[in-house]
Biotite code that builds the C-alpha atoms (Angstrom):
import biotite.structure as struc

atoms = struc.array([
    struc.Atom([-54.523, -95.754, -68.529], chain_id="A", res_id=1, res_name="UNK", atom_name="CA", element="C"),
    struc.Atom([-52.651, -98.985, -68.258], chain_id="A", res_id=2, res_name="UNK", atom_name="CA", element="C"),
    struc.Atom([-52.430, -100.965, -65.069], chain_id="A", res_id=3, res_name="UNK", atom_name="CA", element="C"),
    struc.Atom([-48.897, -100.014, -64.038], chain_id="A", res_id=4, res_name="UNK", atom_name="CA", element="C"),
    struc.Atom([-49.641, -96.310, -64.112], chain_id="A", res_id=5, res_name="UNK", atom_name="CA", element="C"),
    struc.Atom([-52.699, -96.812, -62.016], chain_id="A", res_id=6, res_name="UNK", atom_name="CA", element="C"),
    struc.Atom([-50.759, -98.882, -59.518], chain_id="A", res_id=7, res_name="UNK", atom_name="CA", element="C"),
    struc.Atom([-47.933, -96.192, -59.434], chain_id="A", res_id=8, res_name="UNK", atom_name="CA", element="C"),
    struc.Atom([-50.613, -93.435, -58.735], chain_id="A", res_id=9, res_name="UNK", atom_name="CA", element="C"),
    struc.Atom([-52.115, -95.450, -56.000], chain_id="A", res_id=10, res_name="UNK", atom_name="CA", element="C"),
    struc.Atom([-48.777, -96.055, -54.264], chain_id="A", res_id=11, res_name="UNK", atom_name="CA", element="C"),
    struc.Atom([-47.877, -92.358, -54.459], chain_id="A", res_id=12, res_name="UNK", atom_name="CA", element="C"),
    struc.Atom([-51.319, -91.389, -53.080], chain_id="A", res_id=13, res_name="UNK", atom_name="CA", element="C"),
    struc.Atom([-50.891, -93.763, -50.196], chain_id="A", res_id=14, res_name="UNK", atom_name="CA", element="C"),
    struc.Atom([-47.503, -92.350, -49.500], chain_id="A", res_id=15, res_name="UNK", atom_name="CA", element="C"),
    struc.Atom([-48.563, -88.800, -49.513], chain_id="A", res_id=16, res_name="UNK", atom_name="CA", element="C"),
    struc.Atom([-51.569, -89.527, -47.235], chain_id="A", res_id=17, res_name="UNK", atom_name="CA", element="C"),
    struc.Atom([-49.470, -91.560, -44.807], chain_id="A", res_id=18, res_name="UNK", atom_name="CA", element="C"),
    struc.Atom([-47.107, -88.536, -44.246], chain_id="A", res_id=19, res_name="UNK", atom_name="CA", element="C"),
    struc.Atom([-49.772, -85.854, -43.952], chain_id="A", res_id=20, res_name="UNK", atom_name="CA", element="C"),
    struc.Atom([-51.276, -86.669, -40.415], chain_id="A", res_id=21, res_name="UNK", atom_name="CA", element="C"),
    struc.Atom([-51.671, -83.646, -38.119], chain_id="A", res_id=22, res_name="UNK", atom_name="CA", element="C"),
    struc.Atom([-50.608, -83.828, -34.522], chain_id="A", res_id=23, res_name="UNK", atom_name="CA", element="C"),
    struc.Atom([-52.731, -81.774, -32.053], chain_id="A", res_id=24, res_name="UNK", atom_name="CA", element="C"),
    struc.Atom([-51.061, -79.044, -29.986], chain_id="A", res_id=25, res_name="UNK", atom_name="CA", element="C"),
    struc.Atom([-48.874, -75.991, -30.545], chain_id="A", res_id=26, res_name="UNK", atom_name="CA", element="C"),
    struc.Atom([-45.291, -76.519, -31.843], chain_id="A", res_id=27, res_name="UNK", atom_name="CA", element="C"),
    struc.Atom([-42.556, -75.295, -29.651], chain_id="A", res_id=28, res_name="UNK", atom_name="CA", element="C"),
    struc.Atom([-38.847, -75.503, -29.408], chain_id="A", res_id=29, res_name="UNK", atom_name="CA", element="C"),
    struc.Atom([-37.317, -78.159, -27.077], chain_id="A", res_id=30, res_name="UNK", atom_name="CA", element="C"),
    struc.Atom([-35.967, -76.754, -23.753], chain_id="A", res_id=31, res_name="UNK", atom_name="CA", element="C"),
    struc.Atom([-32.240, -76.118, -23.745], chain_id="A", res_id=32, res_name="UNK", atom_name="CA", element="C"),
    struc.Atom([-29.979, -78.926, -22.646], chain_id="A", res_id=33, res_name="UNK", atom_name="CA", element="C"),
    struc.Atom([-27.646, -78.151, -19.785], chain_id="A", res_id=34, res_name="UNK", atom_name="CA", element="C"),
    struc.Atom([-24.025, -78.227, -21.067], chain_id="A", res_id=35, res_name="UNK", atom_name="CA", element="C"),
    struc.Atom([-22.460, -76.274, -18.231], chain_id="A", res_id=36, res_name="UNK", atom_name="CA", element="C"),
    struc.Atom([-19.559, -78.173, -16.597], chain_id="A", res_id=37, res_name="UNK", atom_name="CA", element="C"),
    struc.Atom([-18.997, -80.165, -19.622], chain_id="A", res_id=38, res_name="UNK", atom_name="CA", element="C"),
    struc.Atom([-15.436, -80.226, -21.002], chain_id="A", res_id=39, res_name="UNK", atom_name="CA", element="C"),
    struc.Atom([-13.927, -81.798, -23.976], chain_id="A", res_id=40, res_name="UNK", atom_name="CA", element="C"),
    struc.Atom([-10.489, -82.584, -22.462], chain_id="A", res_id=41, res_name="UNK", atom_name="CA", element="C"),
    struc.Atom([-8.454, -83.263, -19.445], chain_id="A", res_id=42, res_name="UNK", atom_name="CA", element="C"),
    struc.Atom([-10.453, -82.887, -16.229], chain_id="A", res_id=43, res_name="UNK", atom_name="CA", element="C"),
    struc.Atom([-10.840, -86.199, -14.469], chain_id="A", res_id=44, res_name="UNK", atom_name="CA", element="C"),
    struc.Atom([-14.169, -85.216, -12.898], chain_id="A", res_id=45, res_name="UNK", atom_name="CA", element="C"),
    struc.Atom([-15.798, -84.023, -16.066], chain_id="A", res_id=46, res_name="UNK", atom_name="CA", element="C"),
    struc.Atom([-13.457, -85.325, -18.886], chain_id="A", res_id=47, res_name="UNK", atom_name="CA", element="C"),
    struc.Atom([-14.668, -86.983, -21.970], chain_id="A", res_id=48, res_name="UNK", atom_name="CA", element="C"),
    struc.Atom([-15.905, -90.510, -21.850], chain_id="A", res_id=49, res_name="UNK", atom_name="CA", element="C"),
    struc.Atom([-13.369, -93.148, -22.574], chain_id="A", res_id=50, res_name="UNK", atom_name="CA", element="C"),
    struc.Atom([-14.634, -93.797, -26.100], chain_id="A", res_id=51, res_name="UNK", atom_name="CA", element="C"),
    struc.Atom([-14.078, -90.033, -26.890], chain_id="A", res_id=52, res_name="UNK", atom_name="CA", element="C"),
    struc.Atom([-10.656, -89.974, -25.386], chain_id="A", res_id=53, res_name="UNK", atom_name="CA", element="C"),
    struc.Atom([-7.894, -89.437, -27.955], chain_id="A", res_id=54, res_name="UNK", atom_name="CA", element="C"),
    struc.Atom([-4.691, -91.192, -26.745], chain_id="A", res_id=55, res_name="UNK", atom_name="CA", element="C"),
    struc.Atom([-2.444, -88.842, -28.840], chain_id="A", res_id=56, res_name="UNK", atom_name="CA", element="C"),
    struc.Atom([-4.112, -85.814, -27.011], chain_id="A", res_id=57, res_name="UNK", atom_name="CA", element="C"),
    struc.Atom([-3.392, -87.470, -23.711], chain_id="A", res_id=58, res_name="UNK", atom_name="CA", element="C"),
    struc.Atom([0.325, -88.153, -24.677], chain_id="A", res_id=59, res_name="UNK", atom_name="CA", element="C"),
    struc.Atom([0.623, -84.612, -25.959], chain_id="A", res_id=60, res_name="UNK", atom_name="CA", element="C"),
    struc.Atom([-0.642, -83.285, -22.735], chain_id="A", res_id=61, res_name="UNK", atom_name="CA", element="C"),
    struc.Atom([1.870, -85.182, -20.659], chain_id="A", res_id=62, res_name="UNK", atom_name="CA", element="C"),
    struc.Atom([4.847, -84.986, -23.173], chain_id="A", res_id=63, res_name="UNK", atom_name="CA", element="C"),
    struc.Atom([6.808, -82.150, -21.687], chain_id="A", res_id=64, res_name="UNK", atom_name="CA", element="C"),
    struc.Atom([6.930, -83.833, -18.232], chain_id="A", res_id=65, res_name="UNK", atom_name="CA", element="C"),
    struc.Atom([7.979, -87.150, -19.721], chain_id="A", res_id=66, res_name="UNK", atom_name="CA", element="C"),
    struc.Atom([10.170, -85.834, -22.600], chain_id="A", res_id=67, res_name="UNK", atom_name="CA", element="C"),
    struc.Atom([7.992, -87.573, -25.295], chain_id="A", res_id=68, res_name="UNK", atom_name="CA", element="C"),
    struc.Atom([8.592, -86.959, -28.970], chain_id="A", res_id=69, res_name="UNK", atom_name="CA", element="C"),
    struc.Atom([7.577, -88.400, -32.372], chain_id="A", res_id=70, res_name="UNK", atom_name="CA", element="C"),
    struc.Atom([3.865, -88.912, -31.401], chain_id="A", res_id=71, res_name="UNK", atom_name="CA", element="C"),
    struc.Atom([1.869, -90.906, -33.877], chain_id="A", res_id=72, res_name="UNK", atom_name="CA", element="C"),
    struc.Atom([-1.256, -92.910, -34.257], chain_id="A", res_id=73, res_name="UNK", atom_name="CA", element="C"),
    struc.Atom([-0.365, -96.523, -33.551], chain_id="A", res_id=74, res_name="UNK", atom_name="CA", element="C"),
    struc.Atom([-3.707, -98.045, -34.612], chain_id="A", res_id=75, res_name="UNK", atom_name="CA", element="C"),
    struc.Atom([-7.377, -97.426, -34.043], chain_id="A", res_id=76, res_name="UNK", atom_name="CA", element="C"),
    struc.Atom([-6.933, -97.678, -30.278], chain_id="A", res_id=77, res_name="UNK", atom_name="CA", element="C"),
    struc.Atom([-3.588, -96.090, -29.628], chain_id="A", res_id=78, res_name="UNK", atom_name="CA", element="C"),
    struc.Atom([-0.852, -93.565, -30.038], chain_id="A", res_id=79, res_name="UNK", atom_name="CA", element="C"),
    struc.Atom([2.850, -94.170, -29.771], chain_id="A", res_id=80, res_name="UNK", atom_name="CA", element="C"),
    struc.Atom([5.826, -91.977, -28.863], chain_id="A", res_id=81, res_name="UNK", atom_name="CA", element="C"),
    struc.Atom([9.508, -92.062, -27.817], chain_id="A", res_id=82, res_name="UNK", atom_name="CA", element="C"),
    struc.Atom([11.284, -90.625, -24.870], chain_id="A", res_id=83, res_name="UNK", atom_name="CA", element="C"),
    struc.Atom([14.717, -89.075, -24.686], chain_id="A", res_id=84, res_name="UNK", atom_name="CA", element="C"),
    struc.Atom([16.233, -92.385, -23.398], chain_id="A", res_id=85, res_name="UNK", atom_name="CA", element="C"),
    struc.Atom([14.953, -94.228, -26.623], chain_id="A", res_id=86, res_name="UNK", atom_name="CA", element="C"),
    struc.Atom([12.225, -96.057, -24.791], chain_id="A", res_id=87, res_name="UNK", atom_name="CA", element="C"),
    struc.Atom([9.113, -96.371, -27.200], chain_id="A", res_id=88, res_name="UNK", atom_name="CA", element="C"),
    struc.Atom([5.816, -96.009, -25.454], chain_id="A", res_id=89, res_name="UNK", atom_name="CA", element="C"),
    struc.Atom([2.201, -96.602, -26.500], chain_id="A", res_id=90, res_name="UNK", atom_name="CA", element="C"),
    struc.Atom([-1.158, -95.568, -24.931], chain_id="A", res_id=91, res_name="UNK", atom_name="CA", element="C"),
    struc.Atom([-4.052, -97.760, -26.070], chain_id="A", res_id=92, res_name="UNK", atom_name="CA", element="C"),
    struc.Atom([-7.681, -97.109, -24.991], chain_id="A", res_id=93, res_name="UNK", atom_name="CA", element="C"),
    struc.Atom([-10.171, -99.904, -24.756], chain_id="A", res_id=94, res_name="UNK", atom_name="CA", element="C"),
    struc.Atom([-13.736, -98.516, -23.996], chain_id="A", res_id=95, res_name="UNK", atom_name="CA", element="C"),
    struc.Atom([-15.262, -101.979, -23.981], chain_id="A", res_id=96, res_name="UNK", atom_name="CA", element="C"),
    struc.Atom([-12.641, -104.216, -22.529], chain_id="A", res_id=97, res_name="UNK", atom_name="CA", element="C"),
    struc.Atom([-11.818, -104.346, -18.704], chain_id="A", res_id=98, res_name="UNK", atom_name="CA", element="C"),
    struc.Atom([-8.583, -105.358, -17.135], chain_id="A", res_id=99, res_name="UNK", atom_name="CA", element="C"),
    struc.Atom([-9.996, -108.859, -16.726], chain_id="A", res_id=100, res_name="UNK", atom_name="CA", element="C"),
    struc.Atom([-10.015, -109.266, -20.480], chain_id="A", res_id=101, res_name="UNK", atom_name="CA", element="C"),
    struc.Atom([-6.382, -108.340, -20.812], chain_id="A", res_id=102, res_name="UNK", atom_name="CA", element="C"),
    struc.Atom([-4.603, -111.005, -22.978], chain_id="A", res_id=103, res_name="UNK", atom_name="CA", element="C"),
    struc.Atom([-1.149, -111.728, -21.487], chain_id="A", res_id=104, res_name="UNK", atom_name="CA", element="C"),
    struc.Atom([1.548, -113.355, -23.486], chain_id="A", res_id=105, res_name="UNK", atom_name="CA", element="C"),
    struc.Atom([2.795, -116.853, -22.611], chain_id="A", res_id=106, res_name="UNK", atom_name="CA", element="C"),
    struc.Atom([5.870, -115.688, -20.905], chain_id="A", res_id=107, res_name="UNK", atom_name="CA", element="C"),
    struc.Atom([4.181, -112.550, -19.133], chain_id="A", res_id=108, res_name="UNK", atom_name="CA", element="C"),
    struc.Atom([4.765, -111.913, -15.480], chain_id="A", res_id=109, res_name="UNK", atom_name="CA", element="C"),
    struc.Atom([1.654, -110.257, -14.042], chain_id="A", res_id=110, res_name="UNK", atom_name="CA", element="C"),
    struc.Atom([1.301, -108.492, -10.703], chain_id="A", res_id=111, res_name="UNK", atom_name="CA", element="C"),
    struc.Atom([-1.701, -106.515, -9.204], chain_id="A", res_id=112, res_name="UNK", atom_name="CA", element="C"),
    struc.Atom([-1.139, -102.962, -8.430], chain_id="A", res_id=113, res_name="UNK", atom_name="CA", element="C"),
    struc.Atom([-2.942, -99.557, -8.304], chain_id="A", res_id=114, res_name="UNK", atom_name="CA", element="C"),
    struc.Atom([-2.348, -96.390, -10.229], chain_id="A", res_id=115, res_name="UNK", atom_name="CA", element="C"),
    struc.Atom([-3.859, -93.213, -8.638], chain_id="A", res_id=116, res_name="UNK", atom_name="CA", element="C"),
    struc.Atom([-6.339, -95.360, -6.613], chain_id="A", res_id=117, res_name="UNK", atom_name="CA", element="C"),
    struc.Atom([-7.503, -97.381, -9.627], chain_id="A", res_id=118, res_name="UNK", atom_name="CA", element="C"),
    struc.Atom([-7.068, -101.167, -9.959], chain_id="A", res_id=119, res_name="UNK", atom_name="CA", element="C"),
    struc.Atom([-4.261, -101.957, -12.346], chain_id="A", res_id=120, res_name="UNK", atom_name="CA", element="C"),
    struc.Atom([-1.961, -104.663, -13.425], chain_id="A", res_id=121, res_name="UNK", atom_name="CA", element="C"),
    struc.Atom([1.804, -104.472, -14.105], chain_id="A", res_id=122, res_name="UNK", atom_name="CA", element="C"),
    struc.Atom([2.680, -106.936, -17.005], chain_id="A", res_id=123, res_name="UNK", atom_name="CA", element="C"),
    struc.Atom([6.303, -107.625, -17.582], chain_id="A", res_id=124, res_name="UNK", atom_name="CA", element="C"),
    struc.Atom([7.302, -109.243, -20.770], chain_id="A", res_id=125, res_name="UNK", atom_name="CA", element="C"),
    struc.Atom([4.092, -108.346, -22.437], chain_id="A", res_id=126, res_name="UNK", atom_name="CA", element="C"),
    struc.Atom([5.071, -109.688, -25.917], chain_id="A", res_id=127, res_name="UNK", atom_name="CA", element="C"),
    struc.Atom([8.833, -109.778, -25.747], chain_id="A", res_id=128, res_name="UNK", atom_name="CA", element="C"),
    struc.Atom([11.274, -110.056, -22.940], chain_id="A", res_id=129, res_name="UNK", atom_name="CA", element="C"),
    struc.Atom([12.011, -106.244, -23.093], chain_id="A", res_id=130, res_name="UNK", atom_name="CA", element="C"),
    struc.Atom([8.407, -104.791, -22.970], chain_id="A", res_id=131, res_name="UNK", atom_name="CA", element="C"),
    struc.Atom([6.292, -103.925, -19.987], chain_id="A", res_id=132, res_name="UNK", atom_name="CA", element="C"),
    struc.Atom([2.605, -102.798, -19.766], chain_id="A", res_id=133, res_name="UNK", atom_name="CA", element="C"),
    struc.Atom([0.608, -101.189, -17.080], chain_id="A", res_id=134, res_name="UNK", atom_name="CA", element="C"),
    struc.Atom([-3.155, -101.726, -17.654], chain_id="A", res_id=135, res_name="UNK", atom_name="CA", element="C"),
    struc.Atom([-5.305, -99.432, -15.704], chain_id="A", res_id=136, res_name="UNK", atom_name="CA", element="C"),
    struc.Atom([-9.071, -100.063, -14.883], chain_id="A", res_id=137, res_name="UNK", atom_name="CA", element="C"),
    struc.Atom([-11.455, -97.195, -15.752], chain_id="A", res_id=138, res_name="UNK", atom_name="CA", element="C"),
    struc.Atom([-14.519, -99.109, -15.221], chain_id="A", res_id=139, res_name="UNK", atom_name="CA", element="C"),
    struc.Atom([-15.191, -102.826, -14.827], chain_id="A", res_id=140, res_name="UNK", atom_name="CA", element="C"),
    struc.Atom([-15.580, -103.087, -18.600], chain_id="A", res_id=141, res_name="UNK", atom_name="CA", element="C"),
    struc.Atom([-13.062, -100.496, -19.878], chain_id="A", res_id=142, res_name="UNK", atom_name="CA", element="C"),
    struc.Atom([-9.313, -99.873, -19.422], chain_id="A", res_id=143, res_name="UNK", atom_name="CA", element="C"),
    struc.Atom([-6.197, -98.149, -20.797], chain_id="A", res_id=144, res_name="UNK", atom_name="CA", element="C"),
    struc.Atom([-2.853, -99.821, -21.463], chain_id="A", res_id=145, res_name="UNK", atom_name="CA", element="C"),
    struc.Atom([0.474, -97.945, -21.172], chain_id="A", res_id=146, res_name="UNK", atom_name="CA", element="C"),
    struc.Atom([3.315, -99.852, -22.654], chain_id="A", res_id=147, res_name="UNK", atom_name="CA", element="C"),
    struc.Atom([7.040, -99.276, -22.706], chain_id="A", res_id=148, res_name="UNK", atom_name="CA", element="C"),
    struc.Atom([9.518, -100.969, -24.861], chain_id="A", res_id=149, res_name="UNK", atom_name="CA", element="C"),
    struc.Atom([13.393, -100.613, -24.503], chain_id="A", res_id=150, res_name="UNK", atom_name="CA", element="C"),
    struc.Atom([15.935, -102.259, -26.676], chain_id="A", res_id=151, res_name="UNK", atom_name="CA", element="C"),
    struc.Atom([18.197, -102.683, -23.671], chain_id="A", res_id=152, res_name="UNK", atom_name="CA", element="C"),
    struc.Atom([16.423, -103.370, -20.434], chain_id="A", res_id=153, res_name="UNK", atom_name="CA", element="C"),
    struc.Atom([13.029, -104.416, -19.135], chain_id="A", res_id=154, res_name="UNK", atom_name="CA", element="C"),
    struc.Atom([13.630, -102.370, -16.087], chain_id="A", res_id=155, res_name="UNK", atom_name="CA", element="C"),
    struc.Atom([13.716, -99.223, -18.354], chain_id="A", res_id=156, res_name="UNK", atom_name="CA", element="C"),
    struc.Atom([10.578, -100.393, -20.043], chain_id="A", res_id=157, res_name="UNK", atom_name="CA", element="C"),
    struc.Atom([8.735, -100.877, -16.711], chain_id="A", res_id=158, res_name="UNK", atom_name="CA", element="C"),
    struc.Atom([10.010, -97.612, -15.119], chain_id="A", res_id=159, res_name="UNK", atom_name="CA", element="C"),
    struc.Atom([8.846, -95.741, -18.179], chain_id="A", res_id=160, res_name="UNK", atom_name="CA", element="C"),
    struc.Atom([5.472, -97.445, -18.381], chain_id="A", res_id=161, res_name="UNK", atom_name="CA", element="C"),
    struc.Atom([4.840, -96.865, -14.751], chain_id="A", res_id=162, res_name="UNK", atom_name="CA", element="C"),
    struc.Atom([5.814, -93.186, -14.720], chain_id="A", res_id=163, res_name="UNK", atom_name="CA", element="C"),
    struc.Atom([3.576, -92.553, -17.806], chain_id="A", res_id=164, res_name="UNK", atom_name="CA", element="C"),
    struc.Atom([0.672, -94.506, -16.204], chain_id="A", res_id=165, res_name="UNK", atom_name="CA", element="C"),
    struc.Atom([0.943, -92.257, -13.216], chain_id="A", res_id=166, res_name="UNK", atom_name="CA", element="C"),
    struc.Atom([0.645, -89.157, -15.414], chain_id="A", res_id=167, res_name="UNK", atom_name="CA", element="C"),
    struc.Atom([-1.988, -90.559, -17.687], chain_id="A", res_id=168, res_name="UNK", atom_name="CA", element="C"),
    struc.Atom([-4.412, -91.655, -14.807], chain_id="A", res_id=169, res_name="UNK", atom_name="CA", element="C"),
    struc.Atom([-5.509, -88.066, -13.936], chain_id="A", res_id=170, res_name="UNK", atom_name="CA", element="C"),
    struc.Atom([-6.522, -87.497, -17.598], chain_id="A", res_id=171, res_name="UNK", atom_name="CA", element="C"),
    struc.Atom([-8.888, -90.493, -17.516], chain_id="A", res_id=172, res_name="UNK", atom_name="CA", element="C"),
    struc.Atom([-12.627, -90.114, -16.898], chain_id="A", res_id=173, res_name="UNK", atom_name="CA", element="C"),
    struc.Atom([-13.755, -90.832, -13.430], chain_id="A", res_id=174, res_name="UNK", atom_name="CA", element="C"),
    struc.Atom([-15.932, -94.037, -13.358], chain_id="A", res_id=175, res_name="UNK", atom_name="CA", element="C"),
])
């Protein structure tokens, strides 16, 4: 037998013996995990964690009350829609960025506010002179942003973003 075959057999034998140890005791199934009270959508007290929250599901849930149509994934964090007044809206979820990490534009006008008892910021002129964002704290290191963009008025953008934020807030997990 040549040297490479002997080496291969020794490696195989070592691998087989390394995987064939016995553990003392009697095998048994793990106890069942308590999943009662766990929901997959919607309830603020038992809702999904923020990294499991689908922004399009949230917009779909609140769409009838806010007259939203044309829902579409905006990017990996968000979902966009349009209301009957033509205001574009977007809901973005940031499971690892708090409101203190919000990056305001150079011309942004920021004011502190609350939404449903949660700390929030109202950001006028987020990117352009006609958009407005409400960023809502979920935890100190996570947030959601609700943005409105109107082609005619920042007041329409802010009114829409604030109304949506109020309806989005109960859909968020409690911290």
